[in-house]
C-alpha positions as CSV (number, residue, x, y, z in Angstrom):
1,X,-145.7,82.6,-34.3
2,X,-145.8,84.5,-37.7
3,X,-149.0,87.3,-37.9
4,X,-151.7,86.2,-39.9
5,X,-152.0,87.8,-43.1
6,X,-155.4,89.9,-43.7
7,X,-158.2,87.8,-45.4
8,X,-160.1,89.6,-48.3
9,X,-163.4,88.5,-49.7
10,X,-162.7,88.5,-53.6
11,X,-166.1,88.4,-55.4
12,X,-164.4,88.0,-58.6
13,X,-163.0,85.0,-58.2
14,X,-165.7,83.4,-55.1
15,X,-162.9,83.4,-52.4
16,X,-162.1,84.2,-49.9
17,X,-158.3,85.1,-49.6
18,X,-155.0,85.5,-47.9
19,X,-151.5,86.1,-49.7
20,X,-148.2,85.9,-48.8
21,X,-144.9,86.0,-50.5
22,X,-146.7,85.6,-54.2
23,X,-149.0,82.8,-52.7
24,X,-152.5,82.5,-52.3
25,X,-154.7,80.8,-49.5
26,X,-158.2,80.7,-50.2
27,X,-161.9,79.1,-49.6
28,X,-163.8,79.1,-52.0
29,X,-167.7,79.9,-52.2
30,X,-171.1,80.0,-53.9
31,X,-174.0,82.4,-53.2
32,X,-177.4,80.5,-53.8
33,X,-180.7,81.1,-52.5
34,X,-179.7,82.2,-49.4
35,X,-177.2,80.0,-49.0
36,X,-173.2,80.0,-49.1
37,X,-171.8,77.1,-49.9
38,X,-168.1,76.5,-49.4
39,X,-166.7,73.3,-51.6
40,X,-163.2,74.0,-51.3
41,X,-160.2,75.6,-49.1
42,X,-156.6,75.7,-50.1
43,X,-153.6,77.1,-48.0
44,X,-150.2,76.6,-49.5
45,X,-147.7,75.0,-46.9
46,X,-145.9,78.7,-46.6
47,X,-149.0,79.5,-44.6
48,X,-148.5,76.8,-42.5
49,X,-148.3,77.5,-38.6
50,X,-150.0,81.2,-39.1
51,X,-153.8,80.1,-38.5
52,X,-154.5,80.9,-42.3
53,X,-157.8,78.4,-42.9
54,X,-159.4,79.6,-39.5
55,X,-159.1,83.1,-40.5
56,X,-160.5,82.1,-43.8
57,X,-163.1,79.8,-42.2
58,X,-163.4,82.9,-39.6
59,X,-164.0,85.4,-42.5
60,X,-166.5,83.1,-44.7
61,X,-168.9,82.3,-41.7
62,X,-168.7,86.2,-40.5
63,X,-169.8,86.9,-43.8
64,X,-172.4,84.2,-43.9
65,X,-173.8,85.5,-40.3
66,X,-173.5,89.6,-41.0
67,X,-175.8,88.9,-44.1
68,X,-178.5,86.2,-42.8
69,X,-177.4,83.5,-44.5
70,X,-177.0,79.3,-43.9
71,X,-174.0,77.3,-44.8
72,X,-173.6,74.5,-46.7
73,X,-169.8,73.4,-45.8
74,X,-169.2,70.7,-48.2
75,X,-165.3,71.4,-47.6
76,X,-163.6,68.8,-45.3
77,X,-161.3,71.3,-43.7
78,X,-164.8,74.0,-43.1
79,X,-166.4,71.6,-42.0
80,X,-164.1,70.0,-39.7
81,X,-164.0,74.2,-38.3
82,X,-167.6,74.4,-37.7
83,X,-167.6,70.8,-35.7
84,X,-165.0,72.1,-33.5
85,X,-166.1,75.4,-33.3
86,X,-169.9,75.2,-31.5
87,X,-170.5,79.4,-32.4
88,X,-170.9,78.4,-35.8
89,X,-173.5,75.4,-35.5
90,X,-176.3,77.5,-35.8
91,X,-175.3,79.1,-39.1
92,X,-175.2,75.3,-40.9
93,X,-178.1,74.7,-43.2
94,X,-180.2,71.9,-41.8
95,X,-179.3,69.4,-45.2
96,X,-175.6,69.8,-43.7
97,X,-176.4,69.5,-39.8
98,X,-176.7,65.2,-40.2
99,X,-173.5,64.9,-42.2
100,X,-171.9,67.2,-39.4
101,X,-172.7,65.2,-36.4
102,X,-174.9,68.7,-35.2
């Protein structure tokens, strides 16, 4: 498996981003009232098999944890990632827990 490109937080675009061969994979975020809303993730085909989606999710969730934010995962990919990784469950905002089956 090829190496996962690094993920950076781009405050201008409100995205966590990874770059490869002129393409960008990203997870959008919105900071609002002590929460991080994660509405959309996009990973181009060029990134397949490199763990980029997981790296984007981990970067966003780590940022939330480090800054004491709750997470509102409206993106299906991020929501699924959280469901599969119980270490992130405590970050999920109470209003989203039932939706995720937590």
